[in-house]
N, C-alpha and C positions, 0 to 999 in steps of 0.2 A: 654487631660488629661486621662490616662488610668484607667481601672476599679478599680485597687487595691487602687487608690488615691481617690475614691469616696465613700460616705456613701450611702448605697443602702437599708438597712433594717429599718423598722419603729422603732424598738427598739433602733437602733443606734441613729436615729434622737431624739427620745424621751429622751434618756440619755443625749444628749448635751443639749437640751432645758430645762430640768428639773434641771440638775446639773452643767451645764456650766456657766461660767462668760459671761457677755454680754456688749457690747459697740455699739453706734449707732450714726448716723447722719441723715440728711434729706432724704437720698436715701437708706440706708441699715442698718439692724441690724445685727451684727456679734456675734455669741455665740461660745465660745470655751471651750473645756474640755481636760485636759492633759491626755494622755493615756499611755505614756511610750513606744509606738510602734516606730519603726525606721522611720515611714513616718507620714505625715500629711494627713489626709483624709478630703474631702470637701463634704458638702451637700448643696443643694440650694433649697430654697421655693420661688416660684414666683406664686402668687395667681392670681385669675381671675380678679382682679382690674387691673392688668397690661395690660389686653387685651385678644384677641382671642389667640388660640394656637400658631399661627405663631409668634406673638410678644413675647409671654412668652418664646418659644424656642429660639428665637434670643437673648433675654437677658441672658438666661441660657448659651448659647454658649459663649456670651462675658464674662460672670462671669468666666466660666471654663477657657477661654484663659487668663484672667487677673491672676487668681490663678496659672496657669501654668508658667507665666512669673515672678511673684513676688517671691523673694528668702525667702521662709517661713521656720521657724525653724521646725524640725521634732518633732513628738511626741504629736500631738494634732488631735482632731476631731473638725472640725469647721463647723458650719451650718450658711449660709448667706441668710437672709430674705430680699427679695426685697420689697420696699415700693413704692406706686404708682408713686411719681415723677421720679423714676428710668426709666419709660418707655419712657421719653422724652429726655433722655441724650445720648451722644455719647460715644464711646468706651474709649476716653481719660478721659472724666469726671469719668466714672465708675472706671477706673484704679486709678485715683487720690483719689477718695472717699475711695475705698478699702485700698489703701496704707496707707492713714491717719488713718483708723480704725485698721489696722493690727499693725501700729506703736503704737497706743495708747494701744493696747492689748499686745503688746511685742511679737507679732508673727514673725517679720521679722528678718531674720539671718542677722548678721553683714557681710557686704560685703567688 
């Protein structure tokens, strides 16, 4: 996932977290804010409860790849917050959980 499709600044995260609508399951919390931009940007929050830096980075890489693969509608800023049980699941469970949340949120594009 290239840089233009990521949230990088604190104020971007804060805007989504304070003004965005949220959905959750046992693994993740997804908050989304419509922006009107031509792309959807993603930000990831993976806290220390997940583990040491290598485990957190591995989970973030998996999240980026899932977001790259899923057909997401343009025009949103999305923040994905990992919950502690997410550290013990594999790629396919992550993909299934996020796909379910994106579907609930109406973020998936019609294919």
